[in-house]
C-alpha positions as CSV (number, residue, x, y, z in Angstrom):
1,X,176.2,-30.4,204.2
2,X,175.6,-27.0,202.3
3,X,178.7,-24.5,202.1
4,X,176.4,-22.0,200.9
5,X,172.8,-21.0,202.1
6,X,171.5,-18.7,199.7
7,X,172.9,-17.8,196.2
8,X,171.5,-14.7,195.1
9,X,171.6,-13.7,191.1
10,X,170.3,-10.4,190.1
11,X,171.0,-7.7,187.5
12,X,171.5,-4.7,189.7
13,X,174.7,-4.7,191.7
14,X,172.7,-2.6,194.4
15,X,170.0,-5.0,194.8
16,X,172.9,-8.0,195.1
17,X,174.7,-5.9,197.4
18,X,171.5,-5.1,199.8
19,X,170.2,-9.2,199.8
20,X,174.2,-10.0,200.8
21,X,174.5,-7.7,203.5
22,X,170.9,-8.6,205.0
23,X,171.0,-12.3,204.7
24,X,175.0,-12.3,206.1
25,X,173.5,-10.1,209.0
26,X,171.5,-12.9,210.0
27,X,174.4,-15.4,210.1
28,X,173.3,-17.3,207.1
29,X,176.3,-18.0,204.5
30,X,175.5,-16.1,201.0
31,X,177.0,-15.4,197.8
32,X,176.0,-13.0,195.4
33,X,176.7,-12.1,191.6
34,X,174.9,-10.1,188.7
35,X,176.9,-12.5,186.1
36,X,175.3,-15.8,184.7
37,X,178.6,-17.7,184.1
38,X,179.5,-16.5,188.0
39,X,176.2,-18.2,189.2
40,X,176.9,-21.2,187.4
41,X,180.3,-21.7,188.5
42,X,179.3,-21.1,192.2
43,X,176.8,-24.3,191.8
44,X,179.4,-26.2,190.4
45,X,181.8,-25.8,193.0
46,X,179.6,-25.5,196.4
47,X,176.4,-27.2,197.5
48,X,174.3,-24.0,197.6
49,X,170.5,-24.9,199.5
50,X,168.8,-22.0,197.5
51,X,169.3,-20.0,194.6
52,X,167.2,-16.7,194.1
53,X,166.9,-15.3,191.1
54,X,165.7,-11.6,190.3
55,X,163.1,-10.3,188.7
56,X,165.4,-8.5,185.7
57,X,167.0,-11.7,185.0
58,X,166.2,-12.7,181.4
59,X,164.3,-16.0,180.4
60,X,166.9,-17.7,178.5
61,X,169.3,-17.1,181.9
62,X,166.6,-17.9,184.1
63,X,166.3,-21.4,182.3
64,X,170.0,-22.4,182.3
65,X,170.5,-21.0,185.9
66,X,167.4,-23.1,187.0
67,X,168.6,-25.9,185.0
68,X,172.0,-26.4,186.7
69,X,170.5,-25.4,190.0
70,X,168.1,-28.8,189.5
71,X,171.3,-30.5,188.1
72,X,172.8,-29.8,191.7
73,X,169.8,-30.6,193.7
74,X,169.3,-26.7,194.9
75,X,166.0,-24.9,195.4
76,X,165.5,-22.5,192.8
77,X,163.2,-19.5,193.2
78,X,162.3,-17.2,190.6
79,X,162.0,-13.7,193.0
80,X,158.8,-11.7,193.0
81,X,159.2,-8.7,195.1
82,X,155.4,-7.5,194.1
83,X,156.9,-3.9,194.9
84,X,158.4,-4.8,198.2
85,X,162.1,-3.1,198.9
86,X,164.7,-6.3,198.9
87,X,165.1,-6.6,202.4
88,X,161.4,-6.9,202.8
89,X,161.1,-9.4,200.4
90,X,163.8,-11.8,201.6
91,X,162.2,-11.2,205.6
92,X,158.9,-12.4,203.9
93,X,159.8,-15.2,201.7
94,X,163.1,-16.5,201.5
95,X,164.3,-16.3,205.5
96,X,161.5,-18.5,206.6
97,X,162.4,-20.8,203.9
98,X,166.1,-20.8,205.0
99,X,164.8,-21.8,208.7
100,X,163.0,-24.7,207.7
């Protein structure tokens, strides 16, 4: 059983906050952070279904986060907003995956 449906890692607090508000409003369990170490700690202590890594996250950070997600059985996704706002990206790409 997953304890967290979605973990969002981004570099802008406003983007992370927007994602949290949107996904939480749909009734999913979500955590978010702008810090790699906090994200790694969450992956260590929680059963996370999906990890979304924002476009501004640096390559080395992406590698570390993805490796930890793989180790823990979490599906990692590199966000590609392609000009969409945060809510639209989540609605188009992430929510369908959460619904399974």
